N, C-alpha and C positions, 0 to 999 in steps of 0.2 A: 569727774563727772560720771553721770550716774547712768550703771550700766541694767537693762533684761534680758537676761537672756529665758530660750524659748522661741519655742517654735510657735507661730505669724494662726498658726489653724486649728489650735490650741482656745479652747477657752477659756480660760483659764489665768493663759497669759493675754487676752484679749482686752482681759477686763483694768490690763495691768494697762497695758499698752493706751486702752481709753485713758484712763485719766490720769494719766502724762500725757498724754494732749491734749487732753483739755485744759492745763495749764503748764501747758506748752515749757517742760520740762529739756532743756542740754541730753541727751540722754542716747548712749549705744544701742544697738540691740545687738544682739550675737543666739544664731538662730540654733537651738537646740531642741535634740529631744527627735519624735520621729522618726526621718529619713533620714536624722543633720544626727543620731545616735547622739554620744557624748555625755550619756543618762552615767556609765552604770562609770566613769571614769575615777581613780583618786582626785581627781581636783575634785570634778564637780561635788560628791561624795560628801568633800569637809567643806563643797556652801552647801550641804542641805544632803544631811543621814538618809532621811527617807527615798534620792535619786528622781526627786519630780519635777520640773515644773509649772511655775518663775519663782526665777529666785530673781531677787536685782542685788545687786551693790549699790552700798551708799555712805562715803562719808567712808571706808574702810574697814564699811559694816555687811553682813552678809542676811539677806532677811527674805525667808523663805512660809510659803503659807499665799492663796492669791492675797484675799479676805482681810490680814491680816499685812502684807503689800499694803492694801487700799487704807487702809489704817493710818501705816504710816508718810503713807506719802501725803496725805489728804493733815497731818494731823503737823510736818513738820513744815512743806512746802504751801499749803490750801487752807492755810486760817482765816484768810478772809472769800474767805471762798464754799471748802467743801467741807471743815472742820468748829465746832461748834466745842466753844466754855461750856457754856449748859449743861449740865451732865444728863436733864429731860429730855434735851430737846437734840442728844445723839443718840440718847437713847429708841427716843423714836425713826433714829437711819438705821442704828446696826440691825434695834430687829428684824427689819424688811431683811440686813444683810445676811442676817444670820437664821431668818428662813427659808432661804433663799436655797442654798449650801445644807438647811436639814431636811430641806420638803421637797421642793421643786426641782431644782438642780437636779439628786435621787433620778423621780418619774424620769426626767426628761433627759437628758446626757446617760446614763445609768440605763432609763428603759424603752426609751420610747430613742433614743440617737443612735447609744451602744446596738440596743434591740433589736433596731427596726434597720439606720442605718449603717451601722456597722461590723456585721452578723451575714456572716453570705444565707441566701437566701434558704437553702437547702437545714441550715442548721435555724434559721431567726420558733423559736419562740412565739410559736401566736397567741395560744393565751395571757400567756403573764405579755403580749404587750398590746394585747387590746385589754389591762390594765391599768397597765400603767398609762394608757390613753387617757382613758375614761378619768385617772388622780386628773394627770395634768389641765382637760377638758377642767376639772371643779378648781384649781386650781389660780388657773384664769379666765372662768367664772367669776371668784375671792376677787382679783389682780378687778377685774372687770369693773368692781362694784365701789367697791375704793377709788377709781378713776371717774365716773363720772361724777363726783365732788370736787377738783385739783388736775391739777395738769402734767401732777407728776406725784413720786409715789409718795415724798412728805411732804405735797405741796406746791408751790404756786412753780416753786425752781430745779434745776437741775440739783439732783447733791448725792450721797455715796449707797444712799437706797434703791438707786435707780439700777449701780451699773454692772450687780449679780444678777438684777433678774432681765434689766434690758439686755445683756451680753447674750444674749439667752435663744432672743428675740427672733434674729437674724431667721436661723436655725426654723425653728420653730416654722418664722409663716414659706417659712421656701424646703421644711419638703414637703409629698407628696403622702401627705397623710388626713384625716379628718382634724380639722378643727373646731370649738365651737361659733356661738356668732356673741361677738366681745368686741363693736364697734368704739368702747371707751378705749379698751387694751393699743384696739390700728389707732387711733389718733393720735395715743402716747409712740407706739411704734414710727411713726412719723415724721411725728415730734424729734423724734430720736436722727432720724433716721436725716432730718437737716439741716444736722449737730458736721460740725466731717470733721471730727476727729471718729463721730460713728463711722461714719464711708468704709475712710481709712481702715481702720484696727478693728471694726467688725466686722463689716458685710467682709469680710473673704473666704474664696472660695473653700470647695469642704470635697471635692471630687476624691482628691485624692484618699479620700477613707474610707469612699465606698466599701462594704464587705470585705473590710483586714481590720481584722480583730489584731493582725501584731503588724507591726510592723519587719 
């Protein structure tokens, strides 16, 4: 059986659990990391030498890095829904995955979520937080222009393009921060909220992370 290792309130783990649920894959989930610990054990380091989650074990193989896991699961189990044999079509989808990882995620998870929410108030770097908020506003306004013409990031149905970006929306919309006007992103977010897999695996409370730089 497929095994997913990692804590449910990790955004990167949520991406994986969301796709697993969309694919309706039987699986075992083992909480690790954060309050659960277990990332420094020899057993886990043998699975992922970097000591980070998520990690999956499937067919005797350990696979780490969230976007690599998404591609693996889509190619192995989602060929009729989340995987395309046409390299050009895959490139249109994977470009959004890479953009999320290289551009949006550092500014939001690193600059806003860590800089604002997870950092104790007395230690916050307010100018840095404001720069990250401004960068996120630009990113989401770009997404708003794209989503004005389509229901999902890569077309008229959910794809791997939506999962890395969409996994951040719950936090972005529930943090007490300034956000620009982005009606098309909000409509997209409501479409994701309508999906049971999204509600179960992404809309997860994160209160225990407030003001905590470490566990």
